N, C-alpha and C positions, 0 to 999 in steps of 0.2 A: 406308844406314840400313836397320835390321831392323825389319820390321813383326811387332809380336808381337799374335797373333790369340786372342781368349779367347771362345770360345762361352760362353754364361750361360744357365743354367736351374735355376731354385729351389735355388739354393745358398748363401742367405743366411749360414749357419752357418759356411761356410769362405772365402765370397769375398773378406773383407777380408785375411785371411791370404794369400790367394793374390796379390791385387792389391800389398799391401805388398811381396811379395817381388819382384814387377817393377818396381815403382816405385824400388825402392833398388838397382837394378842399377848395376854399375860401369861397365859400358857404356851409355852415356847417349844416343847417337845412334838414338833408338828412337821409333815410334810405336806406341801400344797401342790395338788395334781391339776395341771390346767388343760383340758381338753378342748383345744380350738376345733370347733366342728365346722370348718370350711367357711369360717367369716371371710366376707369380701370387703369389710372396712379396716381400720386400723387396730382392730382388735388384737391380732396376732402379733403386731409388733410392740403393743403394750405389754402382752403377756413376756415376750422376749427382754423386755427392759426389766421386769422385776424378777426374772430367772437371772439375770446378769449381778441384779443387787443383792439378792439373797440366794444362797445355795439351797435352801427348803423348797424353793419354786421349781417345779418340773413341767415340762410344756411338752403336750403331744399333740400334732397336728394330723387332722384326717379330713377326708372329703365328708360334705354335709349328710349326716346319718340320721339328725333328730338327737333330741333331748336324752331319750330312755338310752341310746346307744352310747352316747357321750357318758352318761352315768356309769352304764356297765363297763365301759373302756377303763374309765377311773377306778373302778373297785378292780378290775382285773390287774392292774398295773401298780395300784398301791400295796403298800406292805404294812402300814397301821395294823394294831391290834384293834383299834377303833376307828370309825368313819363318820365323817360328817360331810354333808351337802349344802354348799352354798350357792344359790343362783347368783350369775354374774352381774346383775343390776340391783341388788341387795346388799345390805350392810349388817353387819354382826357388832355388838357391843365387845369393848376391849377384854372384858372378863368373862365373855360368852362361853368360851372353851373350858375356862378354869370353874366357872359355876356349875357346867353340866358334869364334868368329871367329879365334882365333890359328891355327886349322887350316884356315881357309876360304881357299884358293889361287886362282890364275887357273883351272887345270883340275879343281879340286874341285866337285862339286855338292850333296854331302850331307855333314855332319859329325854324328856320332851319339855320344851319351855314355851313360852307365847310369844305370839309375834303380833306387830301392829303395822296397821298401812299409813299410820299418822306419822311421820317424820318428828313432829314436835312431841310427841308422846314418847318416842324412842330416845330421843336426847335429854328428855327429864329425868335426870338423877333421882329427883326426890321421890318418885312413885316406885323405886327399887325395894321390892320385898323378896322374900325367899321362903315359901312354905309350900308343903306337899299338896297337890289339889287331888293327886289320884296315885295310888299305888294298888298294884295287884298283878296276878299271875295270868295266863293266856285266857282262860276262862271268863274271869273277871274282866278284863280287857275288852273281849269281844262283847260280852253283854252289855258293857258300859258304852259301848260306841254308839248307839242310837241315841243316846243323851248328848251328843255331840260336844262333849268335853275334850274328847282326843281328837287329833286331825289326822288326816290321810296324807297331808304334805310329806313330801321327802326331806325338806328343810326343816328348820328347828328342833333337831333331834341329834342326839349322839348314840350311834349303834355299836354293838359288839360286831365285829366283822361276821361272825357266821350267820348271823340274822340277815344280814344283806346278802349274802352270798345263796341263802336259801330260797330267797325269792327276787329273781333278776327282774329289773324293769322291763315290761312288754315292749318291744321294738315296733316302730311303725304305727302306733296308734297313739291318739289324744287320752288323756285323763290316766296315764301310768300310774300315777300317784296313787290312784284310788284302788288299783290291784295289790299294789306292794305295801300301801300304808295298812289295808287291813289284813292281807295275807301274812305278812310278817307276824302278827300277833298270834297266828295259829302256833307259831314255834317259839315263843319266848318263854323264858322262866318267870320274870318278872318286868314290869315298866313302870316308872315313876315319871309323872308330871309335875311341874313345880309352876309357881305365879310369877315368875321372873320374865320380864318382857326384853329378850334379848336380842331380838330379830326384827328388822325393818323389811318387810315385804312390798316392793315397790309395784304398783298396780298401772300397768300401761296399757292404752288404748288398744294397742297392737296384740296385747295378749291373747292366749287361746281363749280364756276365760271371758274376754271382752270383744267377741266377733260376732258378725251376725250368722244366722244358722246356715251351715252348709251340710253335705252328708257325712261329712268327717265327724260332725258331732254325733253321729249314731254309734261311734266308736266307745261311748259310755256304756253301751249295751253289751259290745265285745268283752269289755272289762269287767261289766258285771257279772257276765254268764261265767266267764273264767274263774271269779271268786266262789261262785256257786260250784263248779266243778272241784275246785281247791278244797272246799269245806264240806264236799258230799259225804265224807266219811266221818263227818262229825254231826250227827243227827241232833245233837243237845245245842249246838252253836248255829246251826244254818237258819233257824228262825230268827235269831238275832242279826244274822247277816242280811237276811230277806227285810228285816224292819229297816234298817239302813237303806238298803237298796230302794225301798218304797219312797223314803224321804228324798233320796238322790234323783229319781226318776221323776218324783213330782215337781221338784225344784228347778230340774234341767228343763221340763216342758214349759214351765212359766217363765224361764229364762229365754227360750228360744224359740218355742213354738207357737208361731202367730196364726191368726185365721187363714184359711187357704193352705196351710202347710201340707203336703202331700203323705208326711209321714205321722200325721195325729194318730191315725188309729193303730199304727204300730206302737207308738208311745203307749196307747191304752193296753195294747196286747201285753206288752211287757211289764207295765205295772200290775196286771192282773196277775202274772205269773209271780211277780214278787211277794203282792200280798197272800197268795196262795202257800208260800213258804211259811210265812209267819203264823198261819192257821195251825201248823203243826205243834204249837205252844200254845194254847187257847187264852193261858193267863197272859200271856205277851200280847196277844192280839187283842184282848180285851182291854189292856193297859194303854194302848198306842193311840192315841187322839186320831193321827191319820188313817190308822186302820178302821177305827169306828166311823170316820167320816166317809171313807170308801164304802164299807158296807151299808152305810145309810142310802145311798144313791151312786152305784158303779158307773151308770150311763153318763150322768152329769158330774161326777167328780172334778175332772178336770176342766170341764168348761164353765160350772157354776158353783159347786159345792165348796172346791177349795179356796177358788180367787175370794169368795164372799168371806171365809173363814179367816183368811190371810189378811185381808183388808180390814177386818175389824180387829183381829190381833194385833197388827201394826199402829192402829189408831189408839188400842188402849195402853199400848205399851211406849209411845211416842216414838215409834222407830220410823227413822226417816233415811234417805239414801245416804249411805257414809260417803264424806268427802275424802278424798286421798290427795296425798302431796307428791308433787314430783321432787 
């Protein structure tokens, strides 16, 4: 059985569309664990309606504790051999669970698919293909992560229960997906990613990743440092974790840190620490474009070197800001 865990918090506008997409799954051996995390709108009543209609839906109400606590609670009370997380404002395709289960073999612990932020792309049945774009064990997955083919997202994945239980979500911080998404790779036997677009990820202006800077944005470094602690006993993999953290810290800086931000120097300090990790693998450091850019001029990397490089890269590749659908 698959346990589908849905944390719910003030999403009455989108919740029915999400729950309908779960209820209509072609794979029917499921339980749907709804964790109402202290909603103050009509989300609780909507959840109760689905529980009355369908015995597979189960509702637990709790005071507002945040996304991580809701996910952890869902895992705790779920009973399925496999676990899937769905955010309560997102949608999954009707064959989403069935498709992921097709690739869940005895030695596989995670199956991942592709998400889209464009609803028309999600609804376009003509683009559905299914080929494997990554397959590998723990070592290969961690080393592959800096290539950005695999995602840290909790969603878009089918997990074997033991893997989720091995790395609970850190409670009380933002960016909890980063820790668990990379942390779980330490314990897997094999992971598979397929090119199937089965998940519509709704980007809302009020989401964590689309807010102005606040000190809570510094949680990213709490999460990164905990990842370093987790992989401290794997010196072969730690440089690859460091390489991903260099990318993460760089992009986070350029997303949030504006001129005059009092934390600019702190960002630079943490970036230098992550660069140092990659140098434990000289071949990796030489192969990383960001590391080479950083070594070219560490002092002006964030203020001049990377912004110029990134602007040229976007221009060459015709990259414009992605428009998303409500």
